[in-house]
N, C-alpha and C positions, 0 to 999 in steps of 0.2 A: 187151777186153784180158784176157790170161791172166795170172793171179797164182799164183805157187808159194810155198807156205808150208812152211818147214822147222822142224819141232819136234824138238828133239834134247837129249840130255844134254850137259853141258859139263864138261871136265876143269879142275879148279880151278886158276886162275892159270897155265895152261900154254898159251901162245899157239901154240907149234909144233904141239902135239898137236891142239888145237882146229881150227886152220886145215887141218891134214891131214885130219881127220875130215870137216870140212865140204866140203873139196875133193872127197872121195870121194862125198859125197852129191849135190853139184851135178853131178858127172860121171855119176852114175847116172840123171840125168833122160833119159828116152827120148822126150820130146816138146818141141816149142818152147814157150818162155814169153816173156812180155814183162817180168815183174818177179819177182825172187826176194826173199823177205823172211826175214831171219834174226832171232834174238832180240836183246834188249838185251845189251851187253857180251859179244858172241858169242865173242870170242877169249880171255876170261879168267873169265867168270862175274862176278856182281855184287860186285866187290871194292872195298874202301876202300884197298887197297895201291897207290895211284896212283903214288907215288914210284918204285916198282920196275917198274911195268907200263906206264906211259904211253909213248906214241909221239908223234913229231912228225907233221905232216901229210904228210911225205915218207917215213914209215916203212913197214915191211914189210907191215903189214895193209892200208894204203892201196894199195900196189902189188898185193897179192893181189886186192883188190876190182877194181882196174882190169883185171887180167888176166882175171878171170872175166867181167866185163861185156863185154870185147872178144871173148872166145872164144864166149860164149853169145849175143852180140849182143842184150843185154837190160839192164835196170836191175837193180841189186842194192842192198839197203839193210839196215842194222842199226846198232847203236851200239857204239863202242869208247872206250877211255880215251885222251884226247889231252892233251898238254902244249903250251901255247902262251903265250908271253909270261910265263912263270913261273907260270901258272895251269893247273889241271887241269879238264877238261870231260868229262862223259858225253855224247859227241857222236855223234849219228846222222849217218851218211854216206849220201848218195844218189849212187850212181855209175852212169853210163851210159858207153857207148863214147866219147861226145863230151864229157862234162862231169862235174864233181863239185860237189855242193852239200852244205851242212851245216846241222844244227839242233842246238843245245845244249839239253839237257833243262831245261825251265823249272822244274818242281816237283821239288825235291830231297827225298829221303825222310828226314825228320828223325828218324824212328824208328830208322834205322840210322846217324844222324849223317852222312849223305851231304853235307849242307851244310857240314860242317867240313872236307871234303876238296876238294869240287868247287865250281866257280863256276856259278851258274845262268845260263841264257840268258834273253833278253828279247825275242826275235823269233821269230815263227812262220815256217815255211818252207812255201810252196805252190809245187810244181813243176808245170810243164806238160809232159806226156809222152804222146805218141801220141794227142793230142786230149783227154786227160783232165787234170783239175786234181787234184793229190794233196797231202794235208796229212799228213806223217809226224810222229808224236809218240812219246814214250818213257814207258812203264810208268806211274809214279805220276801223270803228266799226265791219265790216264784218269779220275781221281777228280774232276776240276775242269771242270765243263761250260762255264763261261764261257770258259776258254782254248781249248776244243775247238770253240766255237760257229762255225757257218758264217754269214757275213754277206755283204752285197753287196760290201763292200770286200775281204773274205777268203773268197772263194767257192771251193768245191772239190766234187769228185764222189766222192772216196775218202778216208776218214779211216783212218789206219794207225797201229797201236800195236805197238812192239817191247818185250818185257818179260822180266823175271825176277820173276814174280808168284808169291808163295808159295801153296802148296796150302791152308794154313789160312785164307786169305782168298779162296778161289776163288769163293765165292758172289758176292762183289763183282765180280770179273772177269767172270763169266758173266752178271751182271745189267747191268753198266754198258756193256759192248760193244754189245748190242742197243739199249740206251737211247740211246746216242750216235747210232746209226744212225737211230732213229725221230725224235729231236728235230731232227736236222740233215738229214733226208731224203738220206742219203748211204750208199753202201756203206761197210762197216767191216771192216777186217782186223785181227785181234789175233794176234800170234805170241809164244808163251811157251816157255821151256825146260822140260825135265823133269829129275828127279833131285835129289840132294842137293848143296848147295854146300859150301864149306869151313867154313861156320858151322853145318853140319848142318841147314840150312833146306831142306825138301823142296818140290819144284815138280811139279805134276801136269800142266802143259802147258795143256790145254783151249784150244789154239789154234783159231781159228774165223774164218769169213767170214760176214758178215750182209748181207742186202739192205737197201735203203733203207726197208723197212717192218719191219725187225728180225727177219726170218726167217733161220734158219741155212741156208746152202747148202753148207757143207763137211761132211766126214764124219770129220775127224781125231779119233781117240780119245784120251782122257786117259791119262797114265802111260806111253805108248809112243812110241818114235821113229817119225816118219813124214814123208813128203813128199807133198804134195797140190797139184794144179794145178786151179784153177777159172777159168772164163771169165766175166767180168763184162760186162754189156750197158749201154752208155751211153745208147742210145736209149730203153730202158725206163725208166731213171732220169729222163731229161728229160721223158718223157711223164707220169710220175707227178707230178713237180713242177708241170707245167703244169696238170694236172687237179685237184690238191689242194694249192694254193699257200697253205698255212696260215702261212708265214713272214711274209706281209703283215700279220698280226695280232700279230706278236711285239713284245715290249718292247724298247725301245732302251736302250743303255748304252754306256759307254766303259770299256775295260780299262786300268788303270794298270800299265804294264809295268816300272816302276822298282822 
């Protein structure tokens, strides 16, 4: 499966501008891809101004994603601000030409008082796509290994994080992504924005793709806008799990999602 990661600056709270800029980047792809990954809140930046920025599930950004998925004949994912039943969600959208699925960010970033504005999700999403099982998560979820853990009940081949992860904590980002790959024997994709947001928080990007052994296989550089497509090999992953099945020795536990 070919995965395209788009690392970009975002214009603060300007959906029209961001969608136009991202449209240009997607249009510039000169090769086929199976999956395009955008950052967290790719149309606005990581904003708490949900009242002004939120859209319904029938909104313009959803239609924008549908159009790109159809034109490129691929899946596209990233999170946006959604209003539903009087509540706001930092919602990851998984869009293909045939379907739409969603995941609401589970771990809201209390340091930015995200939990005062948004409602946390309580269900993981695992999508089946082109023979792969993919688990997409959002930013701060990365810090919590129990939520990310691959189990027999919640099995996946690719763990995916979309983010607005600040540069001042980039050591954690660059450490935890390969850690999740190693402990779950899964490919891991992390896509982060670059540049300053409206709160003058700087983001270095450091978007990356890791193998199931924690080795980096992407070449995206920090601090610069870039688009990179990497092909992942499902057979190699399955062979690795078969010959080094350490999950049989793992501790069992139950996650309380309430």
